[in-house]
C-alpha positions as CSV (number, residue, x, y, z in Angstrom):
1,M,34.8,-44.6,6.5
2,W,32.3,-46.4,8.7
3,I,32.3,-46.8,12.2
4,W,32.4,-50.1,14.6
5,N,30.9,-49.8,17.9
6,A,31.6,-51.9,20.7
7,T,31.6,-52.5,24.5
8,T,35.1,-53.8,24.2
9,S,37.9,-54.0,21.3
10,L,41.0,-55.3,21.3
11,W,44.6,-55.0,19.6
12,A,44.9,-58.8,19.2
13,Q,48.0,-60.8,18.6
14,A,46.9,-64.5,18.2
15,F,46.2,-66.7,20.8
16,V,46.5,-64.5,24.0
17,G,44.3,-61.5,22.2
18,L,41.6,-64.6,21.0
19,A,41.3,-66.1,24.6
20,V,41.0,-62.5,26.3
21,A,38.3,-61.6,23.3
22,A,36.4,-64.8,24.3
23,E,36.2,-64.3,27.8
24,C,34.8,-60.7,27.2
25,A,32.3,-62.0,24.7
26,K,31.5,-64.7,27.3
27,Q,30.7,-62.4,30.2
28,G,28.2,-60.8,27.7
29,R,30.1,-57.6,26.2
30,T,29.8,-56.8,22.7
31,T,33.4,-57.6,21.7
32,V,35.7,-56.9,18.1
33,L,38.7,-58.0,18.1
34,P,40.8,-56.3,15.0
35,E,43.9,-59.0,13.7
36,Q,46.4,-57.1,11.4
37,H,47.2,-60.7,9.6
38,L,45.0,-63.0,7.4
39,Q,44.8,-65.5,10.1
40,F,45.8,-66.1,13.7
41,G,49.1,-67.6,14.9
42,Q,51.4,-65.6,12.6
43,E,54.1,-64.4,14.9
44,T,54.8,-65.7,18.4
45,S,51.7,-67.9,19.0
46,S,53.0,-70.3,16.5
47,R,56.8,-69.8,15.9
48,N,57.6,-71.6,19.4
49,S,58.5,-74.9,20.7
50,E,54.6,-74.9,21.2
51,V,55.0,-76.8,24.0
52,I,52.6,-76.9,27.2
53,H,55.1,-76.1,30.2
54,S,54.7,-77.1,33.6
55,G,56.4,-74.0,35.3
56,I,59.4,-76.0,36.8
57,Y,61.6,-72.9,36.0
58,Y,59.7,-70.0,37.1
59,P,60.2,-67.8,40.4
60,V,57.1,-67.5,42.6
61,I,57.2,-63.9,43.7
62,P,54.9,-63.8,46.9
63,S,53.5,-59.9,46.0
64,N,53.0,-61.0,42.3
65,P,53.1,-64.9,41.5
66,V,51.8,-64.2,37.7
67,L,54.1,-66.1,35.7
68,F,54.2,-69.5,37.5
69,E,50.5,-69.4,38.7
70,W,49.1,-68.6,35.2
71,A,51.1,-71.5,33.9
72,R,49.9,-73.9,36.6
73,E,46.4,-72.8,36.3
74,T,46.1,-73.4,32.3
75,I,47.4,-76.9,33.1
76,R,44.6,-77.4,35.2
77,L,42.2,-76.2,32.5
78,L,43.5,-78.2,30.0
79,P,41.0,-81.2,30.7
80,A,37.8,-79.2,30.1
81,E,36.5,-78.9,26.7
82,R,38.4,-76.1,25.2
83,R,41.7,-77.5,25.9
84,A,44.2,-77.9,22.7
85,A,44.9,-81.2,21.7
86,H,48.0,-82.5,22.5
87,V,50.5,-85.6,23.3
88,Q,51.7,-86.0,27.0
89,T,55.3,-86.3,26.3
90,G,57.1,-85.4,29.5
91,K,60.5,-83.4,29.6
92,Y,63.9,-84.5,30.5
93,V,66.1,-81.2,31.9
94,I,70.0,-83.0,31.3
95,A,73.1,-82.5,32.6
96,T,76.3,-83.3,30.9
97,T,78.7,-82.0,33.1
98,P,78.7,-82.3,37.3
99,E,78.5,-78.3,37.6
100,E,75.2,-78.8,35.4
101,S,74.1,-81.9,37.8
102,A,74.6,-79.2,40.7
103,Y,72.1,-77.0,38.9
104,L,69.9,-80.0,38.8
105,D,70.0,-80.1,42.4
106,K,68.6,-76.8,42.9
107,L,65.8,-76.9,40.3
108,L,64.9,-80.1,41.9
109,E,64.4,-78.5,45.2
110,H,62.7,-75.5,43.6
111,A,60.2,-77.8,41.9
112,R,59.6,-79.6,44.7
113,G,58.7,-76.7,46.5
114,L,56.2,-75.6,44.2
115,D,54.6,-79.2,44.1
116,V,55.2,-79.8,40.4
117,P,56.0,-83.5,40.0
118,V,59.6,-84.0,39.1
119,S,61.9,-87.1,39.7
120,R,65.8,-87.4,39.3
121,V,66.9,-90.0,36.7
122,S,70.5,-91.3,36.2
123,G,72.2,-91.1,32.4
124,K,71.5,-94.8,32.0
125,E,67.6,-94.5,32.9
126,V,67.4,-91.6,30.4
127,Q,69.3,-93.4,27.5
128,S,66.8,-96.5,28.0
129,K,63.9,-94.2,26.9
130,E,65.8,-91.9,24.9
131,P,68.4,-93.9,23.0
132,L,70.3,-91.1,21.4
133,I,70.5,-89.1,24.3
134,R,73.9,-89.0,26.3
135,C,73.9,-87.3,29.9
136,V,75.3,-87.9,33.4
137,D,72.0,-87.1,34.8
138,A,68.6,-85.8,34.3
139,L,65.4,-84.3,36.0
140,F,62.1,-86.0,34.4
141,S,58.9,-84.0,34.6
142,P,56.0,-86.0,33.6
143,E,53.3,-82.8,32.6
144,P,55.1,-81.0,29.7
145,A,53.1,-81.9,26.3
146,S,53.6,-80.9,22.8
147,W,50.4,-79.5,21.5
148,I,48.5,-79.3,17.9
149,H,48.8,-75.9,16.9
150,T,46.0,-75.8,14.7
151,S,43.5,-76.6,17.3
152,S,44.5,-73.5,19.1
153,C,41.7,-71.6,16.9
154,K,38.9,-73.1,19.7
155,P,39.0,-69.3,21.5
156,E,38.4,-68.3,18.0
157,S,35.3,-70.1,17.8
158,E,34.3,-69.4,21.4
159,L,34.2,-65.7,20.3
160,E,32.2,-66.1,17.2
161,S,29.6,-68.5,19.2
162,Q,29.3,-66.0,22.0
163,G,28.3,-63.0,19.2
164,G,31.7,-61.5,18.9
165,L,33.3,-60.1,15.8
166,L,36.8,-60.8,14.4
167,G,38.3,-59.1,11.4
168,Y,41.7,-60.2,10.0
169,R,43.7,-57.8,7.7
170,H,42.5,-55.1,10.3
171,T,45.5,-53.0,11.4
172,V,44.9,-50.3,14.3
173,Q,46.6,-47.1,13.2
174,T,46.0,-45.0,16.1
175,A,44.1,-45.0,19.4
176,Q,42.9,-42.2,21.5
177,R,41.0,-41.5,24.6
178,D,37.8,-39.4,24.8
179,S,34.7,-38.6,26.9
180,Q,32.6,-41.4,25.2
181,G,35.6,-43.9,26.1
182,F,38.2,-44.8,23.1
183,L,38.5,-43.9,19.5
184,L,40.5,-46.1,17.1
185,Q,41.6,-45.6,13.5
186,I,41.8,-48.8,11.8
187,Q,42.9,-49.7,8.3
188,S,41.0,-52.7,6.6
189,P,40.5,-54.1,3.5
190,Q,37.6,-52.1,2.6
191,G,39.6,-48.8,3.5
192,A,39.5,-46.8,6.5
193,L,37.4,-46.7,9.0
194,V,36.7,-45.5,13.1
195,A,36.0,-48.0,15.8
196,R,34.6,-46.7,19.1
197,C,34.7,-48.7,22.5
198,Q,34.0,-48.1,26.2
199,R,37.1,-50.8,27.2
200,L,40.2,-51.3,25.4
201,F,42.7,-54.6,25.5
202,N,46.1,-53.9,23.9
203,A,47.3,-57.9,23.3
204,A,49.2,-56.9,20.1
205,G,52.3,-59.2,20.7
206,L,55.5,-57.5,19.4
207,G,54.0,-54.1,18.8
208,A,52.0,-53.9,22.0
209,A,54.5,-51.8,23.9
210,T,54.9,-49.1,21.0
211,L,50.9,-48.9,21.3
212,S,50.7,-48.4,24.8
213,N,52.9,-45.7,24.7
214,S,51.3,-43.9,21.9
215,L,47.8,-44.2,24.3
216,L,49.3,-43.4,27.4
217,Q,51.7,-41.0,25.9
218,S,54.4,-42.4,28.0
219,K,57.9,-43.6,26.9
220,S,58.0,-46.0,29.9
221,Y,57.4,-49.2,27.6
222,E,60.0,-51.0,25.4
223,H,59.8,-54.4,23.6
224,R,63.3,-55.7,22.8
225,Y,63.6,-58.7,20.2
226,C,65.4,-61.8,21.0
227,R,65.1,-63.9,17.8
228,G,65.0,-67.8,18.2
229,R,65.7,-69.9,15.2
230,Y,64.6,-73.7,15.0
231,F,65.9,-76.5,12.5
232,T,63.8,-79.4,12.0
233,L,65.2,-82.9,11.7
234,S,64.4,-85.2,8.6
235,S,62.4,-88.2,8.3
236,R,65.0,-90.2,8.8
237,Y,64.5,-89.1,12.7
238,L,60.5,-89.8,12.9
239,A,59.6,-91.0,16.2
240,K,63.3,-91.6,17.4
241,F,62.6,-89.2,20.3
242,H,59.7,-89.9,22.3
243,S,60.1,-86.7,25.1
244,L,61.1,-83.2,25.1
245,V,64.8,-82.9,26.0
246,Y,66.3,-79.8,27.3
247,P,69.5,-78.9,28.5
248,V,70.1,-76.8,31.7
249,P,68.9,-73.1,30.7
250,Q,71.3,-70.9,29.0
251,K,71.2,-67.3,29.2
252,D,68.2,-65.4,28.3
253,G,66.5,-68.7,27.4
254,L,66.1,-72.5,27.7
255,G,68.8,-73.3,25.6
256,V,68.9,-75.3,22.1
257,H,66.3,-78.5,22.8
258,V,64.5,-81.4,21.3
259,T,60.9,-81.0,20.9
260,V,58.6,-83.4,19.3
261,D,55.1,-82.6,17.8
262,C,52.0,-84.8,17.7
263,E,53.1,-87.2,14.9
264,G,56.7,-87.7,16.2
265,H,58.6,-84.8,14.0
266,A,61.4,-83.5,16.0
267,R,62.4,-79.9,16.0
268,L,65.8,-78.4,17.4
269,G,66.0,-74.9,18.7
270,P,65.7,-71.9,19.8
271,D,68.9,-70.2,20.0
272,V,69.1,-66.9,21.2
273,D,69.7,-64.2,18.8
274,W,69.3,-60.3,20.1
275,V,68.2,-58.3,17.1
276,D,67.6,-54.4,16.9
277,E,64.8,-53.4,14.4
278,K,66.8,-50.5,13.7
279,E,69.3,-52.4,11.8
280,Y,67.0,-54.6,9.8
281,G,64.6,-51.9,9.0
282,S,61.1,-53.6,10.1
283,L,60.2,-56.4,12.3
284,Q,59.3,-58.5,8.9
285,R,63.1,-58.8,8.1
286,F,63.7,-60.5,11.1
287,Y,62.4,-63.6,9.4
288,D,65.5,-63.4,7.2
289,C,68.5,-65.5,7.9
290,D,71.6,-67.2,6.8
291,W,71.1,-70.6,7.9
292,D,74.6,-71.9,6.9
293,S,76.3,-69.7,9.4
294,V,73.5,-70.7,12.3
295,L,74.0,-74.4,11.4
296,P,77.4,-75.0,13.1
297,Q,76.5,-73.7,16.2
298,F,73.1,-75.8,16.5
299,L,75.3,-78.6,15.7
300,A,77.9,-77.9,18.6
301,A,75.0,-77.2,21.1
302,V,72.8,-80.4,20.5
303,R,75.7,-82.9,20.0
304,K,76.8,-82.1,23.9
305,Y,73.7,-84.5,24.8
306,C,73.1,-86.3,21.3
307,P,76.8,-86.9,19.8
308,S,75.5,-88.9,17.0
309,L,73.4,-86.5,15.2
310,E,73.9,-86.2,11.4
311,E,74.6,-82.6,9.9
312,S,72.6,-83.7,6.9
313,A,69.4,-84.4,8.9
314,L,69.0,-80.6,9.7
315,S,66.9,-78.3,7.4
316,P,65.8,-74.7,7.8
317,G,62.7,-74.4,10.2
318,L,61.0,-71.4,11.6
319,I,62.1,-68.4,13.5
320,G,60.4,-66.8,16.3
321,I,60.5,-63.3,18.0
322,R,60.2,-63.1,21.8
323,P,59.5,-59.7,23.0
324,K,61.6,-58.8,26.2
325,L,60.0,-56.4,28.0
326,F,61.9,-53.5,29.6
327,I,59.9,-50.7,31.7
328,D,62.2,-47.5,32.1
329,G,65.3,-49.1,30.4
330,K,65.2,-51.9,33.1
331,Q,64.2,-55.6,32.1
332,H,61.0,-57.0,33.3
333,T,61.2,-60.9,34.0
334,D,57.4,-61.5,34.2
335,F,54.4,-60.8,32.5
336,L,53.0,-57.5,32.7
337,V,48.7,-56.7,32.7
338,E,47.8,-53.6,33.6
339,G,44.9,-51.7,33.9
340,F,44.3,-47.9,33.2
341,E,40.4,-46.7,33.7
342,G,39.4,-48.7,30.6
343,F,42.6,-49.6,28.8
344,V,44.5,-52.8,29.7
345,H,47.6,-53.8,28.0
346,L,49.6,-57.2,27.9
347,L,53.2,-56.7,27.6
348,G,56.3,-59.0,27.6
349,I,53.8,-62.2,26.8
350,E,56.5,-64.6,25.8
351,S,57.3,-67.9,27.0
352,P,55.1,-69.3,28.5
353,G,52.4,-67.2,27.1
354,L,50.9,-70.2,24.7
355,T,50.7,-72.2,27.8
356,A,49.5,-69.6,30.1
357,A,46.9,-67.8,27.7
358,L,43.7,-69.6,29.0
359,A,44.7,-68.1,33.0
360,I,45.9,-65.1,31.4
361,A,42.3,-64.2,30.1
362,P,39.8,-64.1,32.8
363,Y,42.3,-62.0,34.7
364,A,42.9,-59.6,32.1
365,A,39.2,-59.2,31.5
366,S,38.3,-58.7,35.3
367,L,40.5,-55.7,35.7
368,Q,38.1,-52.4,35.8
369,A,41.0,-49.8,36.6
């Protein structure tokens, strides 16, 4: 057993954890980041639509405008050298019924109140840009973009350039507070080790709520898991879509939408599938799926606005898991970043966590409570 000493240590989950660690190291703190996987991005940071969001859906809560403000702030940060490589696709939010058009009226008013650039367009205008799409009308936002996931390792290089340490395949087993700060028991490829730090950040993604309850001796925090599955479209649809195409939001999600990557390949998803860890036995089993049983509902959802979609063009894609935060049994609909005398946790970091990470990091690193 050997000892890691650091000013700052983190339980990390990919991009948000990397961003916080890089910010801490930038401030001159000796920073160690244990990551349980073989590389970054093995959970929520890569198992999603990989979209840079404009923030039009998110409410602004005067006392705590976290989610919207962080999404907007990261968009402002993107022109800097640390930005992820991306393609500015823009996004259509489409209506296929008069009832959905009424929703667009409200969304347009909301977006304008937030000073987010959005315009109303007709179904014919949408079809002129996206020939496969059929809708009554739509909103178009020019800001959303698809980004290249592999470039999200930039906070990794920033961390290392500032002298920070990153340990892959290092799993935090336990953590406890003592008179000198925090003591962590970690399992590594070399065996068990102890890490001691003065400040501790919990950015452990899907496992963050469990770890916080353990350290804080609490039962208040709970992550419930909402699975989202994606299908990919064959090369027949390469460059057939030019923008992101979203239906009006559905319960617990944004609906099965079309996203395009930086090379023009299209993906459909995610759906909304609440899952219980007790039924599956482990988080890893959430990634198992009977894709044939899921396919009909995907086709039905997408053919509402893309009626010519060919079933044979769909292939199983990926599965992502959204950590929905509940506090004392009640759903918390925003990110939660709290400080407790040297301990900071980041809970409920789902969409738009990937977009907002660069803005979350300096806020989390600044917490002194």
